[in-house]
N, C-alpha and C positions, 0 to 999 in steps of 0.2 A: 505494500499501499505507500510505504514511505517512496519507494523509487516511482511510484507513477505519478505522486504527488510532485515529487521534486523535480521532474525529466518532463512526464508526459503533458502536464497541465501549461499551455501556451492559450495566453488574450491579449492579443496585441492593444495598445491603445491609438487609436487616433484622434484626429483632433474633432471637436461637437461638431463642427461643420459639414467633416468626410462623412458622417457615421448618420448625420439626423436625413438624409435621404436612403429610406427603409430599403429601397432595390439598389444599391449601390453593392457591385461585389465585397468592398472593404467591410460595409453592417453588416452584411448576409455572413458575411467569413467569422467576424467578432459576435455576433449574437450564436452561432455554430459553436463556436470554443464558448462561449459562456455556459451554453445551454448542457454542453458533454461535461464541464465541470461542477454543474450542481448536480448533474448525475453521477458523477464520481465522491461530492460532497455525501448524496445519499446512500453510497453505496459504504463508505466510510463507518456513517454514521451505524450503519446498519452491525457491526462489528461491535458495538455498545454492549457488555457482558459478557462477551467472550475474551477481548483484549481489555488488557487494563485503561479504565476510564481515562486516564492522564494522558494516553499516547494516540487516544479515541480523538479526543479535545484538540492535543495539539494539531496533529495531522488536518481535522476536518477544520476548525474553528482558528487555529493559530496559523496555519500555512496555505489553508486553501481559501476559506472565508476572507481571511485581513489580505492576504496576499496578492491573490485574485478575481475573485469575487467581488469584496467591495469597491475595488479603484472601478470595476465599471459597471456596478451599480449608482456610484455618486457621479458618473460621469453620464450617466442616463438621465437625459432629461425630466422633471417630474413629471408624470403623468400616469395613464394606465400600463403602461411601459412597466416603470420603474415598479410598480406596489403590483405586478404580477410576478415580477422578479425578486423581488422584498418577499412575497405571500409564500416562492417555493422555496425559498431559501427556512426560512419560516417551520415551514411543516417537514422539510427533510431535521431537524431539530427534536429528540428523543425530549418528553415532555420530565422525565424525571430525572435531569436535569437541573430540573427548576423548582424542584418540591423543597426544597429547603430553604430556598430564597426566602428572605423579608420585601415584604411588599415596596414595588419601586425600586429594587434592587435587580441586579443584571451577574450574570459573570463574567469575568474581566474580559476574557476573550471577545466576547459580546460589545464591549462598554462603548464604542467605535458603532457597529452597525446599531445598537438601541438608539445611540444619538441621532443616527440617520432617520429612523423612524419616529423620532419624536417629532422631528422638522416636519 
């Protein structure tokens, strides 16, 4: 899993003006790479409970979400596409990771993503 996250994930960052045209090849390529990384995130977190939780959180959240997915989400204009991306990422996260948290708090690895959601 670590090798896949570190070597196989690539989401190019293009200027917003380049990817605003959803029919452009760059935009389509960036979107395919993003959704491929979301699928990898969902597969990584499926190992929760089998592999040590700290390892799964490190790969899924620290490396995959914060290094790749969040950059793409932050560069996506506010609107339905951004909401869909955020919803799909949230749907990947195991509920049990949040059971012992106090109201208004989040996992340290999700702080930047949570701030984006609040905006």
